[in-house]
C-alpha positions as MATLAB code, in Angstrom:
seq = 'XXXXXXXXXXXXXXXXXXXXXXXXXXXXXXXXXXXXXXXXXXXXXXXXXXXXXXXXXXXXXXXXXXXXXXXXXXXXXXXXXXXXXXXXXXXXXXXXXXXXXXXXXXXXXXXXXXXXXXXXXXXXXXXXXXXXXXXXXXXXXXXXXXXXXXXXXXXXXXXXXXXXXXXXXXXXXXXXXXXXXXXXXXXXXXXXXXXXXXXXXXXXXXXXXXXXXXXX';
ca = [
     -17.687  -24.193   12.232;
     -14.622  -24.819   14.409;
     -11.011  -25.488   13.466;
     -11.538  -29.109   14.450;
     -14.399  -29.380   11.945;
     -12.251  -27.767    9.247;
      -9.450  -30.246    9.902;
     -11.879  -33.135    9.632;
     -13.181  -31.877    6.288;
      -9.635  -31.567    4.962;
      -8.711  -35.069    6.088;
     -11.857  -36.457    4.476;
     -11.140  -34.666    1.200;
      -7.585  -35.968    1.244;
      -8.990  -39.484    1.003;
     -10.988  -38.542   -2.108;
      -8.366  -36.884   -4.321;
      -5.961  -38.891   -6.516;
      -2.892  -40.066   -4.600;
      -0.535  -38.235   -6.934;
      -1.652  -34.742   -6.032;
      -2.182  -32.432   -3.070;
      -5.406  -31.061   -1.631;
      -5.622  -27.303   -2.200;
      -7.354  -25.418    0.613;
      -8.038  -21.683    0.559;
      -8.147  -19.741    3.843;
      -9.537  -16.308    3.080;
     -11.406  -13.332    4.493;
     -10.996   -9.596    4.877;
      -7.728   -7.975    5.971;
      -7.344   -8.405    9.712;
      -9.817  -11.292    9.977;
      -7.165  -13.634   11.374;
      -6.428  -15.703    8.271;
      -2.789  -16.180    9.221;
      -3.642  -17.156   12.789;
      -6.209  -19.700   11.599;
      -3.834  -21.101    8.976;
      -1.005  -21.523   11.470;
      -3.175  -23.375   13.981;
      -4.707  -25.532   11.262;
      -1.276  -26.436    9.871;
      -0.065  -27.507   13.308;
      -3.183  -29.603   13.920;
      -2.816  -31.395   10.566;
       0.913  -31.977   11.030;
       0.236  -33.573   14.409;
      -1.824  -36.157   12.525;
       1.026  -36.943   10.150;
      -0.154  -34.758    7.264;
       2.550  -33.001    5.239;
       1.414  -29.384    4.939;
       2.598  -26.439    2.834;
       1.275  -23.190    4.349;
       1.641  -20.385    1.803;
       0.945  -16.720    2.498;
      -0.369  -14.750   -0.465;
       1.198  -11.443    0.629;
       4.485  -12.115   -1.132;
       2.594  -12.111   -4.432;
       1.511   -8.509   -4.072;
       2.395   -6.194   -6.912;
       4.795   -3.352   -6.140;
       3.287   -0.197   -4.582;
       3.313    1.763   -7.858;
       1.135   -0.947   -9.389;
      -1.242   -1.717   -6.548;
      -2.031    1.815   -5.350;
      -3.723    4.583   -7.333;
      -5.253    7.643   -5.617;
      -7.762    8.247   -8.429;
      -9.811    5.156   -7.627;
      -7.984    3.472   -4.739;
     -10.416    0.698   -3.841;
     -11.232   -0.517   -7.350;
      -7.595   -0.257   -8.399;
      -6.447   -2.292   -5.395;
      -9.089   -4.935   -6.080;
      -8.000   -5.162   -9.724;
      -4.216   -4.860   -9.401;
      -2.990   -5.702   -5.892;
      -2.041   -9.339   -6.467;
      -0.248  -11.379   -9.125;
      -2.701  -14.253   -9.160;
      -1.788  -15.517  -12.639;
       1.887  -15.874  -11.683;
       1.049  -17.373   -8.297;
      -1.153  -20.126   -9.674;
       0.844  -20.820  -12.842;
       4.279  -20.916  -11.222;
       3.599  -22.194   -7.724;
       0.151  -23.362   -6.679;
      -1.046  -25.499   -9.586;
       2.303  -27.267  -10.200;
       2.557  -28.042   -6.489;
      -1.045  -29.219   -6.393;
      -0.540  -31.571   -9.344;
       2.912  -32.925   -8.417;
       3.068  -32.631   -4.591;
       6.676  -31.463   -4.832;
       8.227  -28.277   -6.186;
      11.305  -26.107   -6.014;
      10.828  -22.556   -7.253;
      12.724  -19.276   -7.082;
      10.207  -16.441   -7.228;
      10.104  -12.655   -6.957;
       8.188  -11.729   -3.816;
       7.028   -8.344   -2.609;
       7.152   -6.839    0.865;
       3.826   -5.736    2.350;
       5.622   -2.843    4.083;
       5.722   -1.015    0.726;
       9.295   -1.771   -0.346;
       9.539   -0.797   -4.021;
      11.575   -3.798   -5.230;
      11.003   -7.540   -5.259;
      13.260   -9.941   -3.378;
      14.118  -13.491   -4.415;
      12.642  -16.308   -2.414;
      13.079  -20.050   -2.803;
      10.135  -22.371   -2.212;
      11.063  -25.996   -1.600;
       8.309  -28.544   -0.992;
       8.389  -32.343   -1.079;
       5.556  -34.882   -0.900;
       2.946  -32.352    0.224;
      -0.459  -33.730    1.194;
      -2.284  -30.443    1.831;
      -1.627  -26.903    0.585;
      -3.033  -24.161    2.808;
      -3.121  -20.974    0.735;
      -3.934  -17.944    2.860;
      -4.819  -14.427    1.719;
      -7.387  -11.914    0.553;
      -9.420  -12.123   -2.672;
      -8.729  -15.851   -3.105;
     -12.318  -16.505   -4.122;
     -12.412  -14.137   -7.046;
     -14.341  -15.855   -9.803;
     -11.263  -16.341  -12.008;
      -9.426  -18.659   -9.622;
     -11.868  -20.096   -7.125;
     -12.491  -23.336   -8.996;
      -8.860  -24.319   -8.394;
      -9.640  -25.061   -4.746;
     -10.710  -28.409   -3.362;
     -11.971  -26.657   -0.227;
     -12.197  -23.000    0.778;
     -12.959  -21.438    4.145;
     -14.045  -17.873    4.818;
     -12.734  -16.510    8.125;
     -15.682  -14.455    9.300;
     -14.906  -11.153   10.992;
     -16.437   -7.693   11.260;
     -14.648   -4.700    9.793;
     -14.559   -3.129   13.266;
     -12.654   -6.040   14.797;
     -10.361   -6.306   11.776;
      -9.364   -2.654   12.124;
      -8.688   -3.080   15.852;
      -6.360   -5.981   15.059;
      -4.570   -4.040   12.350;
      -3.922   -1.200   14.783;
      -2.705   -3.588   17.484;
      -0.121   -5.213   15.222;
       0.996   -2.001   13.498;
      -0.097   -3.185   10.075;
       2.469   -2.346    7.368;
       4.496   -0.277    9.819;
       2.221    2.767    9.518;
       1.279    5.188   12.308;
      -2.261    4.550   13.654;
      -3.876    7.442   11.792;
      -2.364    6.310    8.488;
      -3.425    2.727    9.141;
      -7.014    3.847    9.713;
      -6.969    5.963    6.556;
      -5.522    3.121    4.456;
      -8.103    0.646    5.707;
     -11.029    3.017    5.303;
     -10.078    4.314    1.854;
      -8.372    1.308    0.217;
      -8.516   -2.106    1.886;
     -12.015   -2.302    3.307;
     -13.699   -0.634    0.303;
     -11.801   -3.040   -1.993;
     -12.984   -5.966    0.069;
     -16.556   -4.721   -0.075;
     -16.183   -4.809   -3.865;
     -15.033   -8.428   -3.520;
     -17.969   -9.294   -1.261;
     -20.451   -7.729   -3.679;
     -18.947   -8.919   -6.958;
     -17.698  -12.402   -6.058;
     -19.875  -13.365   -3.056;
     -17.025  -15.379   -1.495;
     -18.957  -16.221    1.662;
     -21.573  -18.064   -0.370;
     -18.981  -19.928   -2.437;
     -16.856  -21.004    0.533;
     -17.110  -24.576    1.774;
     -17.878  -23.183    5.222;
     -17.550  -20.075    7.371;
     -15.113  -20.064   10.273;
     -15.992  -17.497   12.918;
     -12.959  -15.641   14.279;
     -14.563  -12.590   15.878;
     -15.902  -12.286   19.436;
     -18.484   -9.843   18.044;
     -19.921  -12.834   16.157;
     -20.838  -15.489   18.711;
     -19.564  -18.096   19.147;
     -15.869  -17.453   18.339;
     -13.659  -20.004   16.629;
     -12.223  -22.678   18.920;
];
């Protein structure tokens, strides 16, 4: 499926939901799959058609490093404790979905391992479509909140190459490789096995030249 197809599905779903609420769309996949890139392009395409879009990155709702990392069982612990999903949905996503407008001051984390939260103000008005982007969105506990959900398909090999190219989390290359191979990718394999997000997703969006054809 292409980005154009995804946009068409979102526009069609917008016509089906009650006028008083927003369409909630999940954009998810493994770390390094290109979720942010896809979300940004999709937001621009929808806005060009007059759709009011709120693009929200999940990373700010990470827990602090002491909570999300544990060397005893790093992958399982990260899967279980990396993100504050209850707070995210209760405070931000569901109220915005139901009311289309929201102003919220929230404690957000820094993915570069800062050990304190910083205050951030969300301010949205008359939102038609919420694009929520991040990992683990299709865990069983929260996936029914979404009107549509798209899995950005990508191999682990390509995802690691991208992480190294962008200096993920400000780590040296060898530390990036170790973090991905011992924490992030194993945690995401747990997600793939336990939650089967690819099967639940509305559609798969290919974003890897190793998987022909690439997204367009």
